[in-house]
N, CA, C, O and the ligand as a Tripos MOL2 file, in Angstrom:
@<TRIPOS>MOLECULE
protein
  281   279    71     0     0
PROTEIN
NO_CHARGES

@<TRIPOS>ATOM
      1 N           0.8470   -1.1970    0.0000 N.3       1 MET1
      2 CA          0.0000    0.0000    0.0000 C.3       1 MET1
      3 C           0.8840    1.2500    0.0000 C.2       1 MET1
      4 O           1.6360    1.4740    0.9480 O.2       1 MET1
      5 N           0.8000    2.0460   -1.0340 N.am      2 PRO2
      6 CA          1.7000    3.2160   -1.1110 C.3       2 PRO2
      7 C           1.3480    4.2700   -0.0680 C.2       2 PRO2
      8 O           0.1780    4.4970    0.2390 O.2       2 PRO2
      9 N           2.3520    4.8910    0.4520 N.am      3 PHE3
     10 CA          2.1310    5.9630    1.4170 C.3       3 PHE3
     11 C           2.9890    7.1370    1.0300 C.2       3 PHE3
     12 O           4.2170    7.0520    1.0340 O.2       3 PHE3
     13 N           2.3440    8.2360    0.6950 N.am      4 ASP4
     14 CA          3.0620    9.4370    0.3090 C.3       4 ASP4
     15 C           3.1940   10.3410    1.5080 C.2       4 ASP4
     16 O           2.2090   10.9470    1.9280 O.2       4 ASP4
     17 N           4.3980   10.4530    2.0810 N.am      5 PRO5
     18 CA          4.5560   11.2780    3.2800 C.3       5 PRO5
     19 C           4.3620   12.7580    2.9930 C.2       5 PRO5
     20 O           4.3240   13.5680    3.9190 O.2       5 PRO5
     21 N           4.2380   13.1170    1.7260 N.am      6 GLY6
     22 CA          4.0250   14.5180    1.3850 C.3       6 GLY6
     23 C           2.6270   15.0000    1.6920 C.2       6 GLY6
     24 O           2.3910   16.2020    1.8180 O.2       6 GLY6
     25 N           1.6960   14.0630    1.8130 N.am      7 TYR7
     26 CA          0.3330   14.4750    2.1360 C.3       7 TYR7
     27 C           0.2760   15.0730    3.5360 C.2       7 TYR7
     28 O           0.8890   14.5750    4.4800 O.2       7 TYR7
     29 N          -0.4640   16.1330    3.6270 N.am      8 ASP8
     30 CA         -0.6320   16.7750    4.9350 C.3       8 ASP8
     31 C          -2.1140   16.9910    5.1560 C.2       8 ASP8
     32 O          -2.8300   17.4680    4.2750 O.2       8 ASP8
     33 N          -2.5590   16.6340    6.3400 N.am      9 GLU9
     34 CA         -3.9820   16.7180    6.6580 C.3       9 GLU9
     35 C          -4.5200   18.1350    6.4880 C.2       9 GLU9
     36 O          -5.6900   18.3360    6.1610 O.2       9 GLU9
     37 N          -3.6510   19.1060    6.7150 N.am     10 ASP10
     38 CA         -4.1050   20.4930    6.6790 C.3      10 ASP10
     39 C          -3.9100   21.1370    5.3040 C.2      10 ASP10
     40 O          -4.1410   22.3350    5.1430 O.2      10 ASP10
     41 N          -3.4960   20.3660    4.3380 N.am     11 ASP11
     42 CA         -3.2710   20.8870    2.9940 C.3      11 ASP11
     43 C          -4.5970   21.0660    2.2760 C.2      11 ASP11
     44 O          -5.3380   20.1040    2.0750 O.2      11 ASP11
     45 N          -4.8890   22.2810    1.8980 N.am     12 ASP12
     46 CA         -6.1690   22.5640    1.2450 C.3      12 ASP12
     47 C          -6.0740   22.4740   -0.2710 C.2      12 ASP12
     48 O          -7.0880   22.5970   -0.9580 O.2      12 ASP12
     49 N          -4.8870   22.2650   -0.7990 N.am     13 GLY13
     50 CA         -4.7250   22.2420   -2.2480 C.3      13 GLY13
     51 C          -5.0780   20.8870   -2.8330 C.2      13 GLY13
     52 O          -4.4680   19.8770   -2.4800 O.2      13 GLY13
     53 N          -6.0620   20.8600   -3.7280 N.am     14 GLY14
     54 CA         -6.4190   19.6160   -4.3890 C.3      14 GLY14
     55 C          -7.1900   18.6760   -3.4900 C.2      14 GLY14
     56 O          -7.3180   18.9010   -2.2870 O.2      14 GLY14
     57 N          -7.6990   17.6230   -4.0910 N.am     15 GLU15
     58 CA         -8.4500   16.6300   -3.3390 C.3      15 GLU15
     59 C          -7.8720   15.2520   -3.6210 C.2      15 GLU15
     60 O          -8.1240   14.6730   -4.6780 O.2      15 GLU15
     61 N          -7.1060   14.7300   -2.6890 N.am     16 PRO16
     62 CA         -6.4710   13.4300   -2.9130 C.3      16 PRO16
     63 C          -7.4640   12.2790   -2.9700 C.2      16 PRO16
     64 O          -7.1400   11.2040   -3.4740 O.2      16 PRO16
     65 N          -8.6800   12.5000   -2.4540 N.am     17 GLY17
     66 CA         -9.6960   11.4570   -2.5490 C.3      17 GLY17
     67 C          -9.5590   10.4040   -1.4760 C.2      17 GLY17
     68 O          -8.8890   10.5960   -0.4610 O.2      17 GLY17
     69 N         -10.2220    9.2700   -1.7340 N.am     18 GLN18
     70 CA        -10.3330    8.2410   -0.7060 C.3      18 GLN18
     71 C          -9.0040    7.5430   -0.4360 C.2      18 GLN18
     72 O          -8.8520    6.8850    0.5940 O.2      18 GLN18
     73 N          -8.0410    7.6770   -1.3460 N.am     19 ASP19
     74 CA         -6.7290    7.0560   -1.1420 C.3      19 ASP19
     75 C          -5.8640    7.8390   -0.1690 C.2      19 ASP19
     76 O          -4.7530    7.4220    0.1600 O.2      19 ASP19
     77 N          -6.3640    8.9530    0.2820 N.am     20 ARG20
     78 CA         -5.5840    9.8130    1.1690 C.3      20 ARG20
     79 C          -5.1420    9.0630    2.4200 C.2      20 ARG20
     80 O          -5.8800    8.2600    2.9900 O.2      20 ARG20
     81 N          -3.9210    9.3540    2.8190 N.am     21 ARG21
     82 CA         -3.3800    8.7650    4.0430 C.3      21 ARG21
     83 C          -3.1970    9.8780    5.0710 C.2      21 ARG21
     84 O          -2.9140   11.0250    4.7260 O.2      21 ARG21
     85 N          -3.3630    9.5180    6.3250 N.am     22 PHE22
     86 CA         -3.2580   10.5060    7.3990 C.3      22 PHE22
     87 C          -2.1410   10.1170    8.3560 C.2      22 PHE22
     88 O          -1.8760    8.9370    8.5860 O.2      22 PHE22
     89 N          -1.5020   11.1210    8.8980 N.am     23 LYS23
     90 CA         -0.3770   10.8790    9.8120 C.3      23 LYS23
     91 C          -0.7510   11.1320   11.2620 C.2      23 LYS23
     92 O           0.0310   10.8450   12.1680 O.2      23 LYS23
     93 N          -1.9360   11.6640   11.4830 N.am     24 ASP24
     94 CA         -2.3970   11.8300   12.8540 C.3      24 ASP24
     95 C          -3.9050   12.0570   12.8210 C.2      24 ASP24
     96 O          -4.4970   12.2620   11.7610 O.2      24 ASP24
     97 N          -4.5070   12.0150   13.9990 N.am     25 PHE25
     98 CA         -5.9290   12.3230   14.0750 C.3      25 PHE25
     99 C          -6.2390   12.9140   15.4320 C.2      25 PHE25
    100 O          -5.5360   12.6760   16.4140 O.2      25 PHE25
    101 N          -7.3130   13.6910   15.4640 N.am     26 ASP26
    102 CA         -7.7910   14.2140   16.7300 C.3      26 ASP26
    103 C          -8.9380   13.3320   17.2030 C.2      26 ASP26
    104 O          -9.9270   13.1570   16.4900 O.2      26 ASP26
    105 N          -8.8100   12.7860   18.3840 N.am     27 CYS27
    106 CA         -9.8230   11.8840   18.9180 C.3      27 CYS27
    107 C         -11.1710   12.6130   19.0270 C.2      27 CYS27
    108 O         -11.2480   13.6720   19.6510 O.2      27 CYS27
    109 N         -12.2360   12.0560   18.4240 N.am     28 PRO28
    110 CA        -13.5490   12.6940   18.5210 C.3      28 PRO28
    111 C         -14.1060   12.6680   19.9490 C.2      28 PRO28
    112 O         -14.9940   13.4460   20.2980 O.2      28 PRO28
    113 N         -13.5730   11.7680   20.7530 N.am     29 ASP29
    114 CA        -14.1100   11.5770   22.0930 C.3      29 ASP29
    115 C         -13.4580   12.5040   23.1130 C.2      29 ASP29
    116 O         -14.1440   13.1760   23.8830 O.2      29 ASP29
    117 N         -12.1030   12.5350   23.1090 N.am     30 CYS30
    118 CA        -11.4090   13.3100   24.1380 C.3      30 CYS30
    119 C         -10.5810   14.4450   23.5380 C.2      30 CYS30
    120 O          -9.9370   15.1960   24.2700 O.2      30 CYS30
    121 N         -10.5940   14.5740   22.1970 N.am     31 ALA31
    122 CA         -9.9350   15.6820   21.4960 C.3      31 ALA31
    123 C          -8.4250   15.6230   21.5470 C.2      31 ALA31
    124 O          -7.7620   16.5810   21.1480 O.2      31 ALA31
    125 N          -7.8590   14.5240   22.0290 N.am     32 ALA32
    126 CA         -6.4000   14.3860   22.0390 C.3      32 ALA32
    127 C          -5.8880   14.1770   20.6260 C.2      32 ALA32
    128 O          -6.5400   13.5260   19.8090 O.2      32 ALA32
    129 N          -4.7220   14.7310   20.3420 N.am     33 ASN33
    130 CA         -4.0790   14.5200   19.0490 C.3      33 ASN33
    131 C          -3.2100   13.2750   19.1210 C.2      33 ASN33
    132 O          -2.3550   13.1450   19.9970 O.2      33 ASN33
    133 N          -3.4440   12.3650   18.1880 N.am     34 ASN34
    134 CA         -2.7150   11.1010   18.1580 C.3      34 ASN34
    135 C          -1.8760   11.0050   16.8910 C.2      34 ASN34
    136 O          -2.4220   10.8140   15.8050 O.2      34 ASN34
    137 N          -0.5600   11.1340   17.0110 N.am     35 PRO35
    138 CA          0.2890   10.9610   15.8320 C.3      35 PRO35
    139 C           0.3480    9.4970   15.4190 C.2      35 PRO35
    140 O           0.4430    8.6080   16.2660 O.2      35 PRO35
    141 N           0.2900    9.2520   14.1230 N.am     36 TYR36
    142 CA          0.4190    7.8940   13.5760 C.3      36 TYR36
    143 C           1.5400    7.9040   12.5580 C.2      36 TYR36
    144 O           1.3140    8.1720   11.3780 O.2      36 TYR36
    145 N           2.7510    7.6110   13.0120 N.am     37 ASP37
    146 CA          3.9110    7.7060   12.1380 C.3      37 ASP37
    147 C           3.7940    6.7910   10.9250 C.2      37 ASP37
    148 O           4.2890    7.1210    9.8470 O.2      37 ASP37
    149 N           3.1420    5.6440   11.0940 N.am     38 ASP38
    150 CA          3.0170    4.7060    9.9840 C.3      38 ASP38
    151 C           1.9190    5.1220    9.0090 C.2      38 ASP38
    152 O           1.8290    4.5910    7.9020 O.2      38 ASP38
    153 N           1.0930    6.0660    9.4230 N.am     39 GLY39
    154 CA          0.0060    6.5180    8.5730 C.3      39 GLY39
    155 C          -1.1640    5.5570    8.5950 C.2      39 GLY39
    156 O          -1.0150    4.3760    8.9080 O.2      39 GLY39
    157 N          -2.3230    6.0790    8.2610 N.am     40 PHE40
    158 CA         -3.5150    5.2350    8.1580 C.3      40 PHE40
    159 C          -4.4150    5.8210    7.0900 C.2      40 PHE40
    160 O          -4.3060    6.9950    6.7350 O.2      40 PHE40
    161 N          -5.3030    4.9850    6.5860 N.am     41 GLY41
    162 CA         -6.2090    5.4210    5.5240 C.3      41 GLY41
    163 C          -7.5690    4.7590    5.6850 C.2      41 GLY41
    164 O          -7.8890    4.1850    6.7260 O.2      41 GLY41
    165 N          -8.3530    4.8560    4.6260 N.am     42 HIS42
    166 CA         -9.7230    4.3600    4.6580 C.3      42 HIS42
    167 C          -9.7730    2.8890    5.0750 C.2      42 HIS42
    168 O          -9.0760    2.0450    4.5120 O.2      42 HIS42
    169 N         -10.6070    2.6020    6.0660 N.am     43 GLY43
    170 CA        -10.8000    1.2250    6.5010 C.3      43 GLY43
    171 C          -9.8380    0.7650    7.5710 C.2      43 GLY43
    172 O         -10.0080   -0.3180    8.1320 O.2      43 GLY43
    173 N          -8.8200    1.5720    7.8700 N.am     44 ASP44
    174 CA         -7.8710    1.1920    8.9160 C.3      44 ASP44
    175 C          -8.4590    1.4800   10.2890 C.2      44 ASP44
    176 O          -9.2630    2.3940   10.4730 O.2      44 ASP44
    177 N          -8.0300    0.6670   11.2430 N.am     45 GLU45
    178 CA         -8.4560    0.8910   12.6210 C.3      45 GLU45
    179 C          -7.3750    1.6590   13.3640 C.2      45 GLU45
    180 O          -6.1870    1.3630   13.2370 O.2      45 GLU45
    181 N          -7.7960    2.6400   14.1350 N.am     46 VAL46
    182 CA         -6.8590    3.4220   14.9330 C.3      46 VAL46
    183 C          -7.3630    3.4680   16.3710 C.2      46 VAL46
    184 O          -8.5580    3.3200   16.6270 O.2      46 VAL46
    185 N          -6.4510    3.6720   17.2880 N.am     47 ARG47
    186 CA         -6.8120    3.7400   18.7000 C.3      47 ARG47
    187 C          -6.2780    5.0180   19.3000 C.2      47 ARG47
    188 O          -5.1310    5.4000   19.0650 O.2      47 ARG47
    189 N          -7.1130    5.6710   20.0700 N.am     48 CYS48
    190 CA         -6.6690    6.8410   20.8070 C.3      48 CYS48
    191 C          -5.7740    6.3980   21.9560 C.2      48 CYS48
    192 O          -6.1690    5.5730   22.7800 O.2      48 CYS48
    193 N          -4.5590    6.9570   22.0050 N.am     49 TYR49
    194 CA         -3.6170    6.5720   23.0480 C.3      49 TYR49
    195 C          -4.0200    7.1210   24.4150 C.2      49 TYR49
    196 O          -3.5130    6.6790   25.4460 O.2      49 TYR49
    197 N          -4.9200    8.0700   24.4110 N.am     50 TYR50
    198 CA         -5.2620    8.7380   25.6680 C.3      50 TYR50
    199 C          -6.4670    8.1040   26.3480 C.2      50 TYR50
    200 O          -6.4230    7.8030   27.5400 O.2      50 TYR50
    201 N          -7.5510    7.9010   25.5880 N.am     51 CYS51
    202 CA         -8.7490    7.3470   26.2160 C.3      51 CYS51
    203 C          -8.9660    5.8820   25.8470 C.2      51 CYS51
    204 O          -9.8210    5.2220   26.4370 O.2      51 CYS51
    205 N          -8.1980    5.3560   24.8700 N.am     52 GLY52
    206 CA         -8.2670    3.9410   24.5530 C.3      52 GLY52
    207 C          -9.3860    3.5430   23.6070 C.2      52 GLY52
    208 O          -9.5740    2.3590   23.3270 O.2      52 GLY52
    209 N         -10.1370    4.5330   23.1070 N.am     53 GLN53
    210 CA        -11.2350    4.2250   22.1910 C.3      53 GLN53
    211 C         -10.6910    3.8050   20.8230 C.2      53 GLN53
    212 O          -9.7620    4.4210   20.2990 O.2      53 GLN53
    213 N         -11.2790    2.7500   20.2530 N.am     54 ASP54
    214 CA        -10.9140    2.3180   18.9010 C.3      54 ASP54
    215 C         -11.8570    2.9450   17.8870 C.2      54 ASP54
    216 O         -13.0530    3.0980   18.1340 O.2      54 ASP54
    217 N         -11.2880    3.3050   16.7350 N.am     55 TYR55
    218 CA        -12.0690    3.8830   15.6440 C.3      55 TYR55
    219 C         -11.6880    3.2190   14.3380 C.2      55 TYR55
    220 O         -10.5770    2.7150   14.1770 O.2      55 TYR55
    221 N         -12.6270    3.2290   13.4110 N.am     56 VAL56
    222 CA        -12.2890    2.8380   12.0460 C.3      56 VAL56
    223 C         -12.3480    4.1030   11.1970 C.2      56 VAL56
    224 O         -13.2900    4.8910   11.2850 O.2      56 VAL56
    225 N         -11.3080    4.2750   10.3680 N.am     57 ALA57
    226 CA        -11.2110    5.4820    9.5460 C.3      57 ALA57
    227 C         -12.1180    5.3490    8.3270 C.2      57 ALA57
    228 O         -12.0610    4.3560    7.6020 O.2      57 ALA57
    229 N         -12.9360    6.3390    8.1160 N.am     58 ASP58
    230 CA        -13.8140    6.3820    6.9540 C.3      58 ASP58
    231 C         -13.4580    7.6420    6.1650 C.2      58 ASP58
    232 O         -13.7360    8.7580    6.6030 O.2      58 ASP58
    233 N         -12.8440    7.4530    5.0030 N.am     59 VAL59
    234 CA        -12.4090    8.5870    4.1930 C.3      59 VAL59
    235 C         -13.3680    8.7410    3.0190 C.2      59 VAL59
    236 O         -13.6190    7.7960    2.2710 O.2      59 VAL59
    237 N         -13.8920    9.9370    2.8760 N.am     60 SER60
    238 CA        -14.8560   10.1880    1.8070 C.3      60 SER60
    239 C         -14.1540   10.3170    0.4620 C.2      60 SER60
    240 O         -12.9260   10.3720    0.4020 O.2      60 SER60
    241 N         -14.9290   10.3640   -0.6100 N.am     61 ASP61
    242 CA        -14.3600   10.5090   -1.9550 C.3      61 ASP61
    243 C         -13.5480   11.7840   -2.0910 C.2      61 ASP61
    244 O         -12.6400   11.8570   -2.9190 O.2      61 ASP61
    245 N         -13.8680   12.7930   -1.2810 N.am     62 SER62
    246 CA        -13.1380   14.0570   -1.3680 C.3      62 SER62
    247 C         -11.9890   14.1150   -0.3690 C.2      62 SER62
    248 O         -11.3600   15.1620   -0.2130 O.2      62 SER62
    249 N         -11.7050   12.9920    0.3170 N.am     63 GLY63
    250 CA        -10.5440   12.9190    1.1770 C.3      63 GLY63
    251 C         -10.7780   13.4370    2.5890 C.2      63 GLY63
    252 O          -9.8310   13.7370    3.3170 O.2      63 GLY63
    253 N         -12.0460   13.5380    2.9680 N.am     64 ARG64
    254 CA        -12.3290   13.9860    4.3360 C.3      64 ARG64
    255 C         -12.3740   12.7710    5.2680 C.2      64 ARG64
    256 O         -12.9970   11.7520    4.9680 O.2      64 ARG64
    257 N         -11.6950   12.9160    6.4010 N.am     65 LEU65
    258 CA        -11.6090   11.8190    7.3580 C.3      65 LEU65
    259 C         -12.7410   11.8910    8.3730 C.2      65 LEU65
    260 O         -12.9950   12.9330    8.9790 O.2      65 LEU65
    261 N         -13.4160   10.7520    8.5430 N.am     66 LYS66
    262 CA        -14.3470   10.6040    9.6580 C.3      66 LYS66
    263 C         -13.9310    9.3700   10.4430 C.2      66 LYS66
    264 O         -13.4900    8.3730    9.8710 O.2      66 LYS66
    265 N         -14.0760    9.4530   11.7540 N.am     67 LEU67
    266 CA        -13.7190    8.3340   12.6080 C.3      67 LEU67
    267 C         -14.9730    7.7880   13.2440 C.2      67 LEU67
    268 O         -15.7130    8.5030   13.9200 O.2      67 LEU67
    269 N         -15.2070    6.4770   13.0130 N.am     68 LYS68
    270 CA        -16.3800    5.8370   13.5830 C.3      68 LYS68
    271 C         -15.9420    4.9560   14.7500 C.2      68 LYS68
    272 O         -15.0780    4.0940   14.5900 O.2      68 LYS68
    273 N         -16.5330    5.1700   15.9140 N.am     69 PRO69
    274 CA        -16.1700    4.3650   17.0810 C.3      69 PRO69
    275 C         -16.4720    2.8850   16.8350 C.2      69 PRO69
    276 O         -17.4820    2.5450   16.2190 O.2      69 PRO69
    277 N         -15.5900    2.0130   17.3180 N.am     70 LEU70
    278 CA        -15.8190    0.5650   17.2050 C.3      70 LEU70
    279 C         -16.4700    0.0350   18.4720 C.2      70 LEU70
    280 O         -16.7430   -1.1610   18.5720 O.2      70 LEU70
    281 ZN         -9.4670    9.8100   22.9820 Zn       71 ZN71
@<TRIPOS>BOND
     1     1     2 1
     2     2     3 1
     3     3     4 2
     4     3     5 am
     5     5     6 1
     6     6     7 1
     7     7     8 2
     8     7     9 am
     9     9    10 1
    10    10    11 1
    11    11    12 2
    12    11    13 am
    13    13    14 1
    14    14    15 1
    15    15    16 2
    16    15    17 am
    17    17    18 1
    18    18    19 1
    19    19    20 2
    20    19    21 am
    21    21    22 1
    22    22    23 1
    23    23    24 2
    24    23    25 am
    25    25    26 1
    26    26    27 1
    27    27    28 2
    28    27    29 am
    29    29    30 1
    30    30    31 1
    31    31    32 2
    32    31    33 am
    33    33    34 1
    34    34    35 1
    35    35    36 2
    36    35    37 am
    37    37    38 1
    38    38    39 1
    39    39    40 2
    40    39    41 am
    41    41    42 1
    42    42    43 1
    43    43    44 2
    44    43    45 am
    45    45    46 1
    46    46    47 1
    47    47    48 2
    48    47    49 am
    49    49    50 1
    50    50    51 1
    51    51    52 2
    52    51    53 am
    53    53    54 1
    54    54    55 1
    55    55    56 2
    56    55    57 am
    57    57    58 1
    58    58    59 1
    59    59    60 2
    60    59    61 am
    61    61    62 1
    62    62    63 1
    63    63    64 2
    64    63    65 am
    65    65    66 1
    66    66    67 1
    67    67    68 2
    68    67    69 am
    69    69    70 1
    70    70    71 1
    71    71    72 2
    72    71    73 am
    73    73    74 1
    74    74    75 1
    75    75    76 2
    76    75    77 am
    77    77    78 1
    78    78    79 1
    79    79    80 2
    80    79    81 am
    81    81    82 1
    82    82    83 1
    83    83    84 2
    84    83    85 am
    85    85    86 1
    86    86    87 1
    87    87    88 2
    88    87    89 am
    89    89    90 1
    90    90    91 1
    91    91    92 2
    92    91    93 am
    93    93    94 1
    94    94    95 1
    95    95    96 2
    96    95    97 am
    97    97    98 1
    98    98    99 1
    99    99   100 2
   100    99   101 am
   101   101   102 1
   102   102   103 1
   103   103   104 2
   104   103   105 am
   105   105   106 1
   106   106   107 1
   107   107   108 2
   108   107   109 am
   109   109   110 1
   110   110   111 1
   111   111   112 2
   112   111   113 am
   113   113   114 1
   114   114   115 1
   115   115   116 2
   116   115   117 am
   117   117   118 1
   118   118   119 1
   119   119   120 2
   120   119   121 am
   121   121   122 1
   122   122   123 1
   123   123   124 2
   124   123   125 am
   125   125   126 1
   126   126   127 1
   127   127   128 2
   128   127   129 am
   129   129   130 1
   130   130   131 1
   131   131   132 2
   132   131   133 am
   133   133   134 1
   134   134   135 1
   135   135   136 2
   136   135   137 am
   137   137   138 1
   138   138   139 1
   139   139   140 2
   140   139   141 am
   141   141   142 1
   142   142   143 1
   143   143   144 2
   144   143   145 am
   145   145   146 1
   146   146   147 1
   147   147   148 2
   148   147   149 am
   149   149   150 1
   150   150   151 1
   151   151   152 2
   152   151   153 am
   153   153   154 1
   154   154   155 1
   155   155   156 2
   156   155   157 am
   157   157   158 1
   158   158   159 1
   159   159   160 2
   160   159   161 am
   161   161   162 1
   162   162   163 1
   163   163   164 2
   164   163   165 am
   165   165   166 1
   166   166   167 1
   167   167   168 2
   168   167   169 am
   169   169   170 1
   170   170   171 1
   171   171   172 2
   172   171   173 am
   173   173   174 1
   174   174   175 1
   175   175   176 2
   176   175   177 am
   177   177   178 1
   178   178   179 1
   179   179   180 2
   180   179   181 am
   181   181   182 1
   182   182   183 1
   183   183   184 2
   184   183   185 am
   185   185   186 1
   186   186   187 1
   187   187   188 2
   188   187   189 am
   189   189   190 1
   190   190   191 1
   191   191   192 2
   192   191   193 am
   193   193   194 1
   194   194   195 1
   195   195   196 2
   196   195   197 am
   197   197   198 1
   198   198   199 1
   199   199   200 2
   200   199   201 am
   201   201   202 1
   202   202   203 1
   203   203   204 2
   204   203   205 am
   205   205   206 1
   206   206   207 1
   207   207   208 2
   208   207   209 am
   209   209   210 1
   210   210   211 1
   211   211   212 2
   212   211   213 am
   213   213   214 1
   214   214   215 1
   215   215   216 2
   216   215   217 am
   217   217   218 1
   218   218   219 1
   219   219   220 2
   220   219   221 am
   221   221   222 1
   222   222   223 1
   223   223   224 2
   224   223   225 am
   225   225   226 1
   226   226   227 1
   227   227   228 2
   228   227   229 am
   229   229   230 1
   230   230   231 1
   231   231   232 2
   232   231   233 am
   233   233   234 1
   234   234   235 1
   235   235   236 2
   236   235   237 am
   237   237   238 1
   238   238   239 1
   239   239   240 2
   240   239   241 am
   241   241   242 1
   242   242   243 1
   243   243   244 2
   244   243   245 am
   245   245   246 1
   246   246   247 1
   247   247   248 2
   248   247   249 am
   249   249   250 1
   250   250   251 1
   251   251   252 2
   252   251   253 am
   253   253   254 1
   254   254   255 1
   255   255   256 2
   256   255   257 am
   257   257   258 1
   258   258   259 1
   259   259   260 2
   260   259   261 am
   261   261   262 1
   262   262   263 1
   263   263   264 2
   264   263   265 am
   265   265   266 1
   266   266   267 1
   267   267   268 2
   268   267   269 am
   269   269   270 1
   270   270   271 1
   271   271   272 2
   272   271   273 am
   273   273   274 1
   274   274   275 1
   275   275   276 2
   276   275   277 am
   277   277   278 1
   278   278   279 1
   279   279   280 2
@<TRIPOS>SUBSTRUCTURE
     1 MET1         2 RESIDUE 1 A MET
     2 PRO2         6 RESIDUE 1 A PRO
     3 PHE3        10 RESIDUE 1 A PHE
     4 ASP4        14 RESIDUE 1 A ASP
     5 PRO5        18 RESIDUE 1 A PRO
     6 GLY6        22 RESIDUE 1 A GLY
     7 TYR7        26 RESIDUE 1 A TYR
     8 ASP8        30 RESIDUE 1 A ASP
     9 GLU9        34 RESIDUE 1 A GLU
    10 ASP10       38 RESIDUE 1 A ASP
    11 ASP11       42 RESIDUE 1 A ASP
    12 ASP12       46 RESIDUE 1 A ASP
    13 GLY13       50 RESIDUE 1 A GLY
    14 GLY14       54 RESIDUE 1 A GLY
    15 GLU15       58 RESIDUE 1 A GLU
    16 PRO16       62 RESIDUE 1 A PRO
    17 GLY17       66 RESIDUE 1 A GLY
    18 GLN18       70 RESIDUE 1 A GLN
    19 ASP19       74 RESIDUE 1 A ASP
    20 ARG20       78 RESIDUE 1 A ARG
    21 ARG21       82 RESIDUE 1 A ARG
    22 PHE22       86 RESIDUE 1 A PHE
    23 LYS23       90 RESIDUE 1 A LYS
    24 ASP24       94 RESIDUE 1 A ASP
    25 PHE25       98 RESIDUE 1 A PHE
    26 ASP26      102 RESIDUE 1 A ASP
    27 CYS27      106 RESIDUE 1 A CYS
    28 PRO28      110 RESIDUE 1 A PRO
    29 ASP29      114 RESIDUE 1 A ASP
    30 CYS30      118 RESIDUE 1 A CYS
    31 ALA31      122 RESIDUE 1 A ALA
    32 ALA32      126 RESIDUE 1 A ALA
    33 ASN33      130 RESIDUE 1 A ASN
    34 ASN34      134 RESIDUE 1 A ASN
    35 PRO35      138 RESIDUE 1 A PRO
    36 TYR36      142 RESIDUE 1 A TYR
    37 ASP37      146 RESIDUE 1 A ASP
    38 ASP38      150 RESIDUE 1 A ASP
    39 GLY39      154 RESIDUE 1 A GLY
    40 PHE40      158 RESIDUE 1 A PHE
    41 GLY41      162 RESIDUE 1 A GLY
    42 HIS42      166 RESIDUE 1 A HIS
    43 GLY43      170 RESIDUE 1 A GLY
    44 ASP44      174 RESIDUE 1 A ASP
    45 GLU45      178 RESIDUE 1 A GLU
    46 VAL46      182 RESIDUE 1 A VAL
    47 ARG47      186 RESIDUE 1 A ARG
    48 CYS48      190 RESIDUE 1 A CYS
    49 TYR49      194 RESIDUE 1 A TYR
    50 TYR50      198 RESIDUE 1 A TYR
    51 CYS51      202 RESIDUE 1 A CYS
    52 GLY52      206 RESIDUE 1 A GLY
    53 GLN53      210 RESIDUE 1 A GLN
    54 ASP54      214 RESIDUE 1 A ASP
    55 TYR55      218 RESIDUE 1 A TYR
    56 VAL56      222 RESIDUE 1 A VAL
    57 ALA57      226 RESIDUE 1 A ALA
    58 ASP58      230 RESIDUE 1 A ASP
    59 VAL59      234 RESIDUE 1 A VAL
    60 SER60      238 RESIDUE 1 A SER
    61 ASP61      242 RESIDUE 1 A ASP
    62 SER62      246 RESIDUE 1 A SER
    63 GLY63      250 RESIDUE 1 A GLY
    64 ARG64      254 RESIDUE 1 A ARG
    65 LEU65      258 RESIDUE 1 A LEU
    66 LYS66      262 RESIDUE 1 A LYS
    67 LEU67      266 RESIDUE 1 A LEU
    68 LYS68      270 RESIDUE 1 A LYS
    69 PRO69      274 RESIDUE 1 A PRO
    70 LEU70      278 RESIDUE 1 A LEU
    71 ZN71       281 GROUP 0 **** ****
């Protein structure tokens, strides 16, 4: 699975789409920022290091990340 480290979550230029990879996320539950050095993308499971909640990443066609609690 290719991972382009050049992608930045805060980059507003262009729409990478559902293939977009993320290097961190803000926990929807406790708002903690969780860095993910290995990156994650659509369908990957991530865990908040602070509150322990598991989420599955849901990336829309326009590259917007949503986290659904497991
Ligand atoms: Zn959390």
